[in-house]
N, CA, C and O atoms as a GROMACS GRO file, in nm:
protein
  600
    1MET      N    1   2.745  -0.353   9.959
    1MET     CA    2   2.853  -0.459  10.053
    1MET      C    3   2.816  -0.605  10.024
    1MET      O    4   2.699  -0.632  10.054
    2SER      N    5   2.885  -0.701   9.975
    2SER     CA    6   2.886  -0.843   9.892
    2SER      C    7   2.868  -0.895  10.075
    2SER      O    8   2.915  -0.834  10.171
    3SER      N    9   2.780  -1.030  10.078
    3SER     CA   10   2.728  -1.106  10.137
    3SER      C   11   2.845  -1.140  10.258
    3SER      O   12   2.952  -1.168  10.204
    4LEU      N   13   2.852  -1.146  10.384
    4LEU     CA   14   2.964  -1.197  10.423
    4LEU      C   15   2.968  -1.346  10.435
    4LEU      O   16   2.859  -1.387  10.477
    5LEU      N   17   3.095  -1.487  10.403
    5LEU     CA   18   3.100  -1.611  10.420
    5LEU      C   19   3.042  -1.652  10.570
    5LEU      O   20   3.063  -1.558  10.647
    6PRO      N   21   2.994  -1.734  10.616
    6PRO     CA   22   2.985  -1.769  10.746
    6PRO      C   23   3.153  -1.889  10.769
    6PRO      O   24   3.194  -1.956  10.674
    7ILE      N   25   3.203  -1.889  10.869
    7ILE     CA   26   3.265  -1.938  10.887
    7ILE      C   27   3.325  -2.066  10.737
    7ILE      O   28   3.396  -2.070  10.636
    8SER      N   29   3.252  -2.134  10.806
    8SER     CA   30   3.237  -2.265  10.744
    8SER      C   31   3.238  -2.270  10.568
    8SER      O   32   3.233  -2.374  10.503
    9ARG      N   33   3.243  -2.174  10.528
    9ARG     CA   34   3.315  -2.152  10.417
    9ARG      C   35   3.459  -2.061  10.399
    9ARG      O   36   3.518  -2.058  10.291
   10LEU      N   37   3.498  -2.003  10.497
   10LEU     CA   38   3.558  -1.964  10.527
   10LEU      C   39   3.699  -2.038  10.457
   10LEU      O   40   3.697  -2.137  10.530
   11LEU      N   41   3.817  -2.061  10.369
   11LEU     CA   42   3.972  -2.067  10.331
   11LEU      C   43   4.016  -2.186  10.456
   11LEU      O   44   4.034  -2.308  10.470
   12SER      N   45   4.020  -2.045  10.542
   12SER     CA   46   4.157  -2.102  10.675
   12SER      C   47   4.074  -2.232  10.727
   12SER      O   48   4.123  -2.340  10.759
   13TYR      N   49   3.904  -2.189  10.728
   13TYR     CA   50   3.852  -2.243  10.829
   13TYR      C   51   3.875  -2.411  10.770
   13TYR      O   52   3.915  -2.509  10.833
   14ARG      N   53   3.832  -2.399  10.623
   14ARG     CA   54   3.802  -2.524  10.567
   14ARG      C   55   3.932  -2.610  10.549
   14ARG      O   56   3.931  -2.731  10.528
   15LEU      N   57   4.028  -2.543  10.558
   15LEU     CA   58   4.172  -2.615  10.558
   15LEU      C   59   4.207  -2.656  10.688
   15LEU      O   60   4.248  -2.772  10.684
   16HIS      N   61   4.207  -2.612  10.795
   16HIS     CA   62   4.172  -2.686  10.928
   16HIS      C   63   4.095  -2.743  10.939
   16HIS      O   64   4.110  -2.817  11.036
   17ARG      N   65   3.972  -2.762  10.870
   17ARG     CA   66   3.946  -2.861  10.909
   17ARG      C   67   3.964  -3.014  10.847
   17ARG      O   68   3.936  -3.119  10.906
   18VAL      N   69   4.010  -3.001  10.734
   18VAL     CA   70   4.096  -3.082  10.691
   18VAL      C   71   4.200  -3.151  10.719
   18VAL      O   72   4.214  -3.273  10.715
   19ALA      N   73   4.285  -3.061  10.752
   19ALA     CA   74   4.407  -3.055  10.826
   19ALA      C   75   4.419  -3.167  10.918
   19ALA      O   76   4.472  -3.278  10.906
   20ASN      N   77   4.343  -3.099  11.032
   20ASN     CA   78   4.296  -3.208  11.112
   20ASN      C   79   4.224  -3.307  11.119
   20ASN      O   80   4.198  -3.359  11.228
   21ALA      N   81   4.186  -3.346  11.023
   21ALA     CA   82   4.106  -3.467  11.032
   21ALA      C   83   4.218  -3.540  10.971
   21ALA      O   84   4.243  -3.652  11.016
   22ILE      N   85   4.300  -3.485  10.860
   22ILE     CA   86   4.390  -3.591  10.778
   22ILE      C   87   4.507  -3.609  10.977
   22ILE      O   88   4.543  -3.723  11.006
   23SER      N   89   4.535  -3.517  11.055
   23SER     CA   90   4.642  -3.560  11.150
   23SER      C   91   4.552  -3.638  11.184
   23SER      O   92   4.540  -3.742  11.118
   24ARG      N   93   4.463  -3.612  11.293
   24ARG     CA   94   4.398  -3.697  11.396
   24ARG      C   95   4.376  -3.856  11.342
   24ARG      O   96   4.347  -3.943  11.425
   25SER      N   97   4.388  -3.882  11.232
   25SER     CA   98   4.405  -4.026  11.142
   25SER      C   99   4.498  -4.063  11.143
   25SER      O  100   4.536  -4.176  11.174
   26ALA      N  101   4.558  -3.974  11.108
   26ALA     CA  102   4.779  -4.041  11.140
   26ALA      C  103   4.796  -4.026  11.258
   26ALA      O  104   4.896  -4.097  11.262
   27ALA      N  105   4.781  -3.985  11.384
   27ALA     CA  106   4.825  -3.979  11.517
   27ALA      C  107   4.789  -4.109  11.544
   27ALA      O  108   4.878  -4.187  11.577
   28ALA      N  109   4.569  -4.186  11.529
   28ALA     CA  110   4.610  -4.281  11.556
   28ALA      C  111   4.657  -4.398  11.488
   28ALA      O  112   4.674  -4.496  11.561
   29ARG      N  113   4.680  -4.410  11.377
   29ARG     CA  114   4.797  -4.486  11.346
   29ARG      C  115   4.925  -4.502  11.366
   29ARG      O  116   4.977  -4.613  11.380
   30TYR      N  117   5.008  -4.359  11.369
   30TYR     CA  118   5.130  -4.362  11.436
   30TYR      C  119   5.162  -4.452  11.564
   30TYR      O  120   5.237  -4.545  11.594
   31ARG      N  121   5.028  -4.344  11.645
   31ARG     CA  122   5.012  -4.408  11.808
   31ARG      C  123   5.044  -4.576  11.780
   31ARG      O  124   5.145  -4.639  11.812
   32ARG      N  125   4.912  -4.628  11.702
   32ARG     CA  126   4.848  -4.799  11.719
   32ARG      C  127   5.057  -4.848  11.643
   32ARG      O  128   5.132  -4.914  11.714
   33ASP      N  129   5.088  -4.813  11.546
   33ASP     CA  130   5.162  -4.889  11.511
   33ASP      C  131   5.296  -4.868  11.522
   33ASP      O  132   5.381  -4.955  11.501
   34PHE      N  133   5.327  -4.714  11.568
   34PHE     CA  134   5.484  -4.692  11.587
   34PHE      C  135   5.540  -4.644  11.708
   34PHE      O  136   5.658  -4.617  11.732
   35ASP      N  137   5.404  -4.634  11.809
   35ASP     CA  138   5.439  -4.564  11.954
   35ASP      C  139   5.488  -4.455  11.949
   35ASP      O  140   5.583  -4.434  12.024
   36VAL      N  141   5.446  -4.355  11.866
   36VAL     CA  142   5.489  -4.229  11.888
   36VAL      C  143   5.363  -4.157  11.891
   36VAL      O  144   5.262  -4.225  11.869
   37SER      N  145   5.348  -4.020  11.916
   37SER     CA  146   5.273  -3.915  11.915
   37SER      C  147   5.298  -3.873  11.830
   37SER      O  148   5.414  -3.899  11.797
   38LEU      N  149   5.206  -3.768  11.720
   38LEU     CA  150   5.204  -3.672  11.582
   38LEU      C  151   5.322  -3.584  11.596
   38LEU      O  152   5.395  -3.570  11.498
   39GLY      N  153   5.350  -3.516  11.717
   39GLY     CA  154   5.485  -3.421  11.735
   39GLY      C  155   5.579  -3.521  11.726
   39GLY      O  156   5.651  -3.515  11.626
   40GLU      N  157   5.604  -3.639  11.826
   40GLU     CA  158   5.754  -3.698  11.772
   40GLU      C  159   5.705  -3.742  11.656
   40GLU      O  160   5.777  -3.689  11.572
   41TRP      N  161   5.626  -3.806  11.602
   41TRP     CA  162   5.644  -3.817  11.437
   41TRP      C  163   5.719  -3.702  11.376
   41TRP      O  164   5.833  -3.704  11.330
   42ARG      N  165   5.653  -3.625  11.383
   42ARG     CA  166   5.722  -3.514  11.280
   42ARG      C  167   5.845  -3.473  11.342
   42ARG      O  168   5.919  -3.464  11.243
   43THR      N  169   5.900  -3.449  11.421
   43THR     CA  170   6.069  -3.496  11.540
   43THR      C  171   6.093  -3.540  11.406
   43THR      O  172   6.109  -3.472  11.304
   44LEU      N  173   6.094  -3.727  11.427
   44LEU     CA  174   6.149  -3.836  11.339
   44LEU      C  175   6.140  -3.813  11.206
   44LEU      O  176   6.237  -3.866  11.150
   45ALA      N  177   6.026  -3.727  11.086
   45ALA     CA  178   6.062  -3.720  10.997
   45ALA      C  179   6.135  -3.612  10.932
   45ALA      O  180   6.179  -3.610  10.817
   46LEU      N  181   6.143  -3.504  11.040
   46LEU     CA  182   6.197  -3.392  10.984
   46LEU      C  183   6.382  -3.398  11.039
   46LEU      O  184   6.476  -3.334  10.992
   47LEU      N  185   6.382  -3.480  11.128
   47LEU     CA  186   6.544  -3.510  11.156
   47LEU      C  187   6.586  -3.645  11.040
   47LEU      O  188   6.690  -3.649  10.975
   48GLY      N  189   6.465  -3.758  11.036
   48GLY     CA  190   6.505  -3.800  10.855
   48GLY      C  191   6.549  -3.791  10.746
   48GLY      O  192   6.624  -3.864  10.681
   49GLU      N  193   6.488  -3.671  10.720
   49GLU     CA  194   6.524  -3.576  10.621
   49GLU      C  195   6.665  -3.485  10.572
   49GLU      O  196   6.732  -3.473  10.470
   50GLU      N  197   6.667  -3.418  10.744
   50GLU     CA  198   6.767  -3.320  10.711
   50GLU      C  199   6.832  -3.321  10.904
   50GLU      O  200   6.791  -3.271  11.009
   51SER      N  201   6.949  -3.409  10.864
   51SER     CA  202   6.989  -3.377  11.058
   51SER      C  203   7.165  -3.402  10.971
   51SER      O  204   7.197  -3.453  10.864
   52PRO      N  205   7.261  -3.322  11.105
   52PRO     CA  206   7.193  -3.290  11.231
   52PRO      C  207   7.094  -3.149  11.228
   52PRO      O  208   7.122  -3.068  11.140
   53LEU      N  209   6.969  -3.114  11.332
   53LEU     CA  210   6.919  -2.997  11.349
   53LEU      C  211   6.929  -2.950  11.523
   53LEU      O  212   6.933  -3.017  11.627
   54THR      N  213   6.930  -2.855  11.505
   54THR     CA  214   6.908  -2.804  11.670
   54THR      C  215   6.751  -2.803  11.669
   54THR      O  216   6.657  -2.804  11.590
   55LEU      N  217   6.785  -2.801  11.830
   55LEU     CA  218   6.625  -2.772  11.869
   55LEU      C  219   6.528  -2.654  11.794
   55LEU      O  220   6.407  -2.653  11.769
   56ASN      N  221   6.647  -2.542  11.766
   56ASN     CA  222   6.510  -2.417  11.778
   56ASN      C  223   6.491  -2.429  11.599
   56ASN      O  224   6.396  -2.383  11.536
   57ARG      N  225   6.611  -2.506  11.538
   57ARG     CA  226   6.549  -2.541  11.425
   57ARG      C  227   6.433  -2.579  11.388
   57ARG      O  228   6.338  -2.526  11.330
   58LEU      N  229   6.472  -2.756  11.463
   58LEU     CA  230   6.321  -2.823  11.440
   58LEU      C  231   6.200  -2.793  11.500
   58LEU      O  232   6.099  -2.835  11.444
   59ALA      N  233   6.188  -2.720  11.620
   59ALA     CA  234   6.048  -2.622  11.681
   59ALA      C  235   6.062  -2.552  11.545
   59ALA      O  236   6.057  -2.648  11.468
   60ALA      N  237   6.080  -2.418  11.456
   60ALA     CA  238   6.064  -2.356  11.386
   60ALA      C  239   6.052  -2.458  11.256
   60ALA      O  240   5.950  -2.422  11.197
   61ARG      N  241   6.121  -2.587  11.175
   61ARG     CA  242   6.027  -2.626  11.108
   61ARG      C  243   5.891  -2.767  11.107
   61ARG      O  244   5.816  -2.819  11.025
   62ALA      N  245   5.926  -2.780  11.265
   62ALA     CA  246   5.713  -2.862  11.262
   62ALA      C  247   5.631  -2.739  11.312
   62ALA      O  248   5.509  -2.737  11.304
   63GLY      N  249   5.726  -2.608  11.379
   63GLY     CA  250   5.548  -2.529  11.352
   63GLY      C  251   5.536  -2.549  11.510
   63GLY      O  252   5.422  -2.569  11.550
   64LEU      N  253   5.658  -2.547  11.627
   64LEU     CA  254   5.565  -2.567  11.771
   64LEU      C  255   5.698  -2.455  11.819
   64LEU      O  256   5.795  -2.417  11.754
   65ASP      N  257   5.655  -2.423  11.961
   65ASP     CA  258   5.691  -2.346  12.018
   65ASP      C  259   5.816  -2.414  12.110
   65ASP      O  260   5.785  -2.525  12.155
   66LYS      N  261   5.922  -2.378  12.138
   66LYS     CA  262   6.066  -2.434  12.182
   66LYS      C  263   6.040  -2.499  12.302
   66LYS      O  264   6.126  -2.579  12.337
   67ALA      N  265   5.940  -2.485  12.378
   67ALA     CA  266   5.931  -2.538  12.465
   67ALA      C  267   5.856  -2.708  12.474
   67ALA      O  268   5.871  -2.816  12.533
   68GLN      N  269   5.771  -2.640  12.372
   68GLN     CA  270   5.735  -2.790  12.267
   68GLN      C  271   5.772  -2.882  12.264
   68GLN      O  272   5.736  -2.993  12.301
   69MET      N  273   5.898  -2.818  12.189
   69MET     CA  274   6.031  -2.950  12.131
   69MET      C  275   6.060  -2.994  12.178
   69MET      O  276   6.055  -3.116  12.160
   70SER      N  277   6.143  -2.916  12.336
   70SER     CA  278   6.203  -2.980  12.386
   70SER      C  279   6.128  -3.060  12.471
   70SER      O  280   6.182  -3.079  12.580
   71ARG      N  281   6.016  -3.113  12.454
   71ARG     CA  282   5.986  -3.230  12.560
   71ARG      C  283   5.940  -3.288  12.452
   71ARG      O  284   5.900  -3.384  12.518
   72VAL      N  285   5.912  -3.315  12.353
   72VAL     CA  286   5.939  -3.413  12.276
   72VAL      C  287   6.067  -3.430  12.252
   72VAL      O  288   6.089  -3.540  12.304
   73VAL      N  289   6.183  -3.386  12.198
   73VAL     CA  290   6.303  -3.439  12.192
   73VAL      C  291   6.309  -3.510  12.343
   73VAL      O  292   6.359  -3.622  12.335
   74ALA      N  293   6.277  -3.478  12.455
   74ALA     CA  294   6.315  -3.540  12.572
   74ALA      C  295   6.264  -3.691  12.562
   74ALA      O  296   6.324  -3.788  12.607
   75ARG      N  297   6.142  -3.693  12.494
   75ARG     CA  298   6.082  -3.815  12.503
   75ARG      C  299   6.145  -3.906  12.389
   75ARG      O  300   6.153  -4.025  12.420
   76LEU      N  301   6.180  -3.878  12.294
   76LEU     CA  302   6.255  -3.965  12.207
   76LEU      C  303   6.401  -3.994  12.243
   76LEU      O  304   6.467  -4.087  12.198
   77ASP      N  305   6.432  -3.927  12.306
   77ASP     CA  306   6.591  -3.853  12.400
   77ASP      C  307   6.604  -4.022  12.486
   77ASP      O  308   6.687  -4.113  12.476
   78GLU      N  309   6.511  -4.009  12.548
   78GLU     CA  310   6.497  -4.125  12.650
   78GLU      C  311   6.420  -4.295  12.592
   78GLU      O  312   6.429  -4.408  12.639
   79ARG      N  313   6.358  -4.246  12.488
   79ARG     CA  314   6.345  -4.375  12.455
   79ARG      C  315   6.485  -4.460  12.339
   79ARG      O  316   6.492  -4.578  12.304
   80GLY      N  317   6.581  -4.343  12.304
   80GLY     CA  318   6.666  -4.444  12.279
   80GLY      C  319   6.683  -4.405  12.088
   80GLY      O  320   6.748  -4.476  12.011
   81LEU      N  321   6.604  -4.274  12.046
   81LEU     CA  322   6.584  -4.249  11.878
   81LEU      C  323   6.644  -4.162  11.878
   81LEU      O  324   6.656  -4.151  11.756
   82LEU      N  325   6.725  -4.039  11.937
   82LEU     CA  326   6.796  -3.909  11.924
   82LEU      C  327   6.941  -3.980  11.948
   82LEU      O  328   6.956  -4.097  11.982
   83VAL      N  329   7.041  -3.886  11.922
   83VAL     CA  330   7.178  -3.895  11.910
   83VAL      C  331   7.164  -3.740  11.968
   83VAL      O  332   7.064  -3.671  11.950
   84ARG      N  333   7.289  -3.693  12.044
   84ARG     CA  334   7.301  -3.547  12.116
   84ARG      C  335   7.427  -3.534  12.090
   84ARG      O  336   7.505  -3.567  12.180
   85GLU      N  337   7.498  -3.465  11.924
   85GLU     CA  338   7.615  -3.435  11.921
   85GLU      C  339   7.661  -3.316  12.093
   85GLU      O  340   7.590  -3.275  12.184
   86ALA      N  341   7.790  -3.303  12.067
   86ALA     CA  342   7.859  -3.145  12.133
   86ALA      C  343   7.767  -3.046  12.142
   86ALA      O  344   7.711  -3.024  12.035
   87GLY      N  345   7.717  -2.953  12.266
   87GLY     CA  346   7.691  -2.812  12.234
   87GLY      C  347   7.613  -2.799  12.345
   87GLY      O  348   7.619  -2.879  12.439
   88ALA      N  349   7.535  -2.696  12.342
   88ALA     CA  350   7.445  -2.688  12.450
   88ALA      C  351   7.394  -2.642  12.435
   88ALA      O  352   7.401  -2.556  12.348
   89GLY      N  353   7.252  -2.673  12.545
   89GLY     CA  354   7.115  -2.632  12.508
   89GLY      C  355   7.034  -2.694  12.403
   89GLY      O  356   7.038  -2.808  12.357
   90ARG      N  357   6.941  -2.567  12.370
   90ARG     CA  358   6.895  -2.608  12.214
   90ARG      C  359   6.970  -2.573  12.104
   90ARG      O  360   6.908  -2.583  11.999
   91SER      N  361   7.072  -2.538  12.096
   91SER     CA  362   7.257  -2.530  12.003
   91SER      C  363   7.257  -2.657  11.958
   91SER      O  364   7.290  -2.677  11.841
   92THR      N  365   7.216  -2.774  12.050
   92THR     CA  366   7.258  -2.912  12.036
   92THR      C  367   7.202  -2.947  11.905
   92THR      O  368   7.088  -2.921  11.865
   93PRO      N  369   7.311  -3.018  11.833
   93PRO     CA  370   7.311  -3.057  11.679
   93PRO      C  371   7.210  -3.206  11.758
   93PRO      O  372   7.228  -3.224  11.879
   94LEU      N  373   7.156  -3.257  11.719
   94LEU     CA  374   7.011  -3.336  11.745
   94LEU      C  375   7.049  -3.471  11.564
   94LEU      O  376   7.079  -3.432  11.451
   95SER      N  377   7.030  -3.623  11.613
   95SER     CA  378   7.008  -3.661  11.486
   95SER      C  379   6.910  -3.753  11.557
   95SER      O  380   6.861  -3.736  11.668
   96LEU      N  381   6.884  -3.882  11.450
   96LEU     CA  382   6.844  -4.003  11.477
   96LEU      C  383   6.962  -4.102  11.495
   96LEU      O  384   7.068  -4.091  11.434
   97SER      N  385   6.927  -4.223  11.605
   97SER     CA  386   7.019  -4.258  11.651
   97SER      C  387   6.981  -4.408  11.563
   97SER      O  388   6.890  -4.410  11.480
   98ARG      N  389   7.041  -4.495  11.588
   98ARG     CA  390   7.020  -4.639  11.445
   98ARG      C  391   6.858  -4.681  11.501
   98ARG      O  392   6.762  -4.696  11.425
   99LYS      N  393   6.855  -4.690  11.590
   99LYS     CA  394   6.678  -4.739  11.646
   99LYS      C  395   6.578  -4.620  11.604
   99LYS      O  396   6.458  -4.646  11.605
  100GLY      N  397   6.626  -4.480  11.563
  100GLY     CA  398   6.490  -4.360  11.553
  100GLY      C  399   6.493  -4.388  11.382
  100GLY      O  400   6.401  -4.353  11.308
  101HIS      N  401   6.588  -4.440  11.347
  101HIS     CA  402   6.603  -4.483  11.160
  101HIS      C  403   6.533  -4.587  11.130
  101HIS      O  404   6.460  -4.620  11.037
  102SER      N  405   6.560  -4.621  11.202
  102SER     CA  406   6.430  -4.777  11.180
  102SER      C  407   6.277  -4.758  11.223
  102SER      O  408   6.174  -4.799  11.169
  103VAL      N  409   6.294  -4.698  11.313
  103VAL     CA  410   6.113  -4.624  11.328
  103VAL      C  411   6.065  -4.507  11.234
  103VAL      O  412   5.955  -4.466  11.197
  104TYR      N  413   6.235  -4.462  11.203
  104TYR     CA  414   6.163  -4.371  11.048
  104TYR      C  415   6.087  -4.417  10.911
  104TYR      O  416   5.992  -4.381  10.842
  105ARG      N  417   6.168  -4.500  10.912
  105ARG     CA  418   6.152  -4.598  10.824
  105ARG      C  419   6.027  -4.635  10.802
  105ARG      O  420   5.959  -4.609  10.703
  106GLY      N  421   5.996  -4.700  10.901
  106GLY     CA  422   5.840  -4.770  10.928
  106GLY      C  423   5.755  -4.630  10.930
  106GLY      O  424   5.635  -4.638  10.903
  107LEU      N  425   5.804  -4.523  10.956
  107LEU     CA  426   5.679  -4.411  10.982
  107LEU      C  427   5.645  -4.397  10.833
  107LEU      O  428   5.546  -4.423  10.764
  108ILE      N  429   5.803  -4.330  10.809
  108ILE     CA  430   5.778  -4.205  10.648
  108ILE      C  431   5.728  -4.339  10.537
  108ILE      O  432   5.680  -4.314  10.426
  109LYS      N  433   5.748  -4.475  10.586
  109LYS     CA  434   5.635  -4.572  10.497
  109LYS      C  435   5.502  -4.554  10.504
  109LYS      O  436   5.417  -4.551  10.415
  110ALA      N  437   5.494  -4.542  10.615
  110ALA     CA  438   5.325  -4.565  10.644
  110ALA      C  439   5.276  -4.394  10.589
  110ALA      O  440   5.166  -4.384  10.534
  111ALA      N  441   5.348  -4.291  10.604
  111ALA     CA  442   5.301  -4.146  10.619
  111ALA      C  443   5.276  -4.113  10.419
  111ALA      O  444   5.205  -4.030  10.364
  112ASN      N  445   5.379  -4.229  10.354
  112ASN     CA  446   5.372  -4.258  10.218
  112ASN      C  447   5.235  -4.329  10.133
  112ASN      O  448   5.176  -4.308  10.027
  113GLU      N  449   5.225  -4.414  10.236
  113GLU     CA  450   5.099  -4.517  10.220
  113GLU      C  451   4.951  -4.433  10.200
  113GLU      O  452   4.866  -4.448  10.112
  114ARG      N  453   4.956  -4.309  10.350
  114ARG     CA  454   4.842  -4.234  10.360
  114ARG      C  455   4.843  -4.123  10.313
  114ARG      O  456   4.742  -4.054  10.330
  115ASN      N  457   4.946  -4.073  10.245
  115ASN     CA  458   4.940  -3.954  10.111
  115ASN      C  459   4.903  -4.031   9.958
  115ASN      O  460   4.851  -3.983   9.858
  116GLU      N  461   4.944  -4.147   9.979
  116GLU     CA  462   4.875  -4.212   9.836
  116GLU      C  463   4.678  -4.249   9.854
  116GLU      O  464   4.567  -4.237   9.802
  117ALA      N  465   4.740  -4.291   9.948
  117ALA     CA  466   4.555  -4.325   9.985
  117ALA      C  467   4.432  -4.174   9.970
  117ALA      O  468   4.315  -4.179   9.930
  118PHE      N  469   4.522  -4.029  10.028
  118PHE     CA  470   4.452  -3.925  10.017
  118PHE      C  471   4.421  -3.835   9.879
  118PHE      O  472   4.337  -3.750   9.850
  119LEU      N  473   4.541  -3.904   9.804
  119LEU     CA  474   4.555  -3.825   9.645
  119LEU      C  475   4.491  -3.939   9.561
  119LEU      O  476   4.509  -3.911   9.442
  120VAL      N  477   4.447  -4.016   9.570
  120VAL     CA  478   4.444  -4.134   9.478
  120VAL      C  479   4.290  -4.074   9.416
  120VAL      O  480   4.254  -4.092   9.300
  121CYS      N  481   4.200  -3.989   9.533
  121CYS     CA  482   4.072  -3.912   9.438
  121CYS      C  483   4.072  -3.796   9.364
  121CYS      O  484   3.987  -3.718   9.321
  122LEU      N  485   4.236  -3.810   9.358
  122LEU     CA  486   4.246  -3.693   9.266
  122LEU      C  487   4.295  -3.692   9.082
  122LEU      O  488   4.395  -3.761   9.062
  123THR      N  489   4.251  -3.642   8.989
  123THR     CA  490   4.284  -3.671   8.874
  123THR      C  491   4.413  -3.601   8.885
  123THR      O  492   4.437  -3.520   8.975
  124ASP      N  493   4.508  -3.639   8.776
  124ASP     CA  494   4.707  -3.582   8.787
  124ASP      C  495   4.670  -3.485   8.760
  124ASP      O  496   4.749  -3.415   8.822
  125GLU      N  497   4.589  -3.403   8.699
  125GLU     CA  498   4.571  -3.264   8.705
  125GLU      C  499   4.501  -3.190   8.809
  125GLU      O  500   4.544  -3.080   8.843
  126GLU      N  501   4.392  -3.242   8.864
  126GLU     CA  502   4.400  -3.182   9.000
  126GLU      C  503   4.495  -3.192   9.109
  126GLU      O  504   4.522  -3.100   9.186
  127ARG      N  505   4.559  -3.339   9.112
  127ARG     CA  506   4.685  -3.320   9.176
  127ARG      C  507   4.799  -3.190   9.147
  127ARG      O  508   4.859  -3.159   9.250
  128ARG      N  509   4.826  -3.134   9.062
  128ARG     CA  510   4.941  -3.060   9.021
  128ARG      C  511   4.846  -2.864   9.034
  128ARG      O  512   4.904  -2.756   9.028
  129VAL      N  513   4.708  -2.886   9.051
  129VAL     CA  514   4.668  -2.759   9.076
  129VAL      C  515   4.673  -2.765   9.190
  129VAL      O  516   4.724  -2.660   9.229
  130LEU      N  517   4.656  -2.812   9.252
  130LEU     CA  518   4.639  -2.827   9.443
  130LEU      C  519   4.791  -2.829   9.489
  130LEU      O  520   4.823  -2.765   9.589
  131ASP      N  521   4.859  -2.882   9.438
  131ASP     CA  522   5.011  -2.884   9.462
  131ASP      C  523   5.014  -2.756   9.469
  131ASP      O  524   5.008  -2.708   9.582
  132SER      N  525   5.028  -2.643   9.329
  132SER     CA  526   4.996  -2.514   9.303
  132SER      C  527   4.940  -2.441   9.393
  132SER      O  528   4.988  -2.332   9.425
  133ALA      N  529   4.885  -2.466   9.420
  133ALA     CA  530   4.761  -2.384   9.509
  133ALA      C  531   4.823  -2.365   9.602
  133ALA      O  532   4.883  -2.257   9.608
  134LEU      N  533   4.837  -2.476   9.728
  134LEU     CA  534   4.884  -2.481   9.829
  134LEU      C  535   5.070  -2.434   9.833
  134LEU      O  536   5.127  -2.433   9.942
  135GLU      N  537   5.131  -2.407   9.732
  135GLU     CA  538   5.226  -2.328   9.727
  135GLU      C  539   5.175  -2.205   9.742
  135GLU      O  540   5.152  -2.171   9.858
  136LYS      N  541   5.143  -2.102   9.627
  136LYS     CA  542   5.069  -1.984   9.692
  136LYS      C  543   5.007  -1.964   9.751
  136LYS      O  544   4.974  -1.846   9.755
  137LEU      N  545   4.942  -2.059   9.845
  137LEU     CA  546   4.869  -1.997   9.943
  137LEU      C  547   4.975  -2.022  10.080
  137LEU      O  548   4.978  -1.934  10.165
  138GLY      N  549   5.051  -2.133  10.094
  138GLY     CA  550   5.187  -2.111  10.188
  138GLY      C  551   5.232  -1.965  10.152
  138GLY      O  552   5.209  -1.872  10.229
  139LYS      N  553   5.316  -1.945   9.998
  139LYS     CA  554   5.397  -1.786  10.047
  139LYS      C  555   5.282  -1.701  10.047
  139LYS      O  556   5.292  -1.703   9.924
  140LEU      N  557   5.211  -1.649  10.061
  140LEU     CA  558   5.130  -1.556  10.082
  140LEU      C  559   5.083  -1.513  10.245
  140LEU      O  560   5.078  -1.403  10.299
  141ALA      N  561   5.048  -1.664  10.303
  141ALA     CA  562   5.021  -1.671  10.428
  141ALA      C  563   5.154  -1.646  10.435
  141ALA      O  564   5.154  -1.531  10.390
  142LYS      N  565   5.290  -1.676  10.464
  142LYS     CA  566   5.423  -1.624  10.552
  142LYS      C  567   5.372  -1.442  10.497
  142LYS      O  568   5.352  -1.343  10.568
  143ALA      N  569   5.366  -1.454  10.372
  143ALA     CA  570   5.355  -1.269  10.404
  143ALA      C  571   5.292  -1.240  10.476
  143ALA      O  572   5.337  -1.188  10.578
  144LEU      N  573   5.172  -1.256  10.459
  144LEU     CA  574   5.072  -1.194  10.542
  144LEU      C  575   5.116  -1.201  10.675
  144LEU      O  576   5.080  -1.106  10.745
  145GLU      N  577   5.211  -1.320  10.750
  145GLU     CA  578   5.186  -1.317  10.886
  145GLU      C  579   5.277  -1.236  10.919
  145GLU      O  580   5.253  -1.164  11.016
  146SER      N  581   5.453  -1.215  10.828
  146SER     CA  582   5.505  -1.128  10.886
  146SER      C  583   5.480  -0.965  10.857
  146SER      O  584   5.550  -0.869  10.887
  147GLN      N  585   5.337  -0.974  10.779
  147GLN     CA  586   5.318  -0.820  10.788
  147GLN      C  587   5.198  -0.817  10.907
  147GLN      O  588   5.161  -0.710  10.956
  148GLU      N  589   5.152  -0.921  10.940
  148GLU     CA  590   5.068  -0.881  11.112
  148GLU      C  591   5.141  -0.832  11.248
  148GLU      O  592   5.108  -0.746  11.330
  149ASN      N  593   5.260  -0.927  11.240
  149ASN     CA  594   5.353  -0.908  11.311
  149ASN      C  595   5.449  -0.776  11.322
  149ASN      O  596   5.516  -0.753  11.423
  150LEU      N  597   5.450  -0.705  11.224
  150LEU     CA  598   5.530  -0.596  11.288
  150LEU      C  599   5.453  -0.464  11.370
  150LEU      O  600   5.521  -0.376  11.422
   0.00000   0.00000   0.00000
C-alpha cells in the first residue's frame, strides 16, 4: 500500500486554502472600498454579467443556498442596488439598478486588478496550464458530486 498523503498535501485542501486566502483579501478590499460583503459582491457581479436572474438561479451560480441568497438580495434591495421585476417570490427576475451598475463597474474593475495581481507571478504557459487544469478539475468535481448524491 502506498503511503497516504497528509491533509496538507491533498489537492482539495490546498485549493481550499488558496481560495480562502484570495477570498478573505477580496472581502476586506470590497468591504473597505465599496461597502459590500463577499456574497453581495458575487451577486452584483453575477447580475452584471447576466441579467435578469431569479433568486434560485443566482443562488446556484453563486454556490449559496437559497436562504443565504435571499438575505443577500434583501440587503442589496434595501440599498437600492437591485430592481425586482414582476414575479412572485424566488421566481422574480432580478437585475441591477442604475446605482447597482455603478457599484458593479467599480467592483469588477477592482476584481480584474486583483486577478491580474495574482496571475502576474505566472508565465503565459503556466496561466494556460492553470486554466486548463481548473476546467478539467471543475468538470470532474461536478461529475463526482453527481455520483456522490445518488
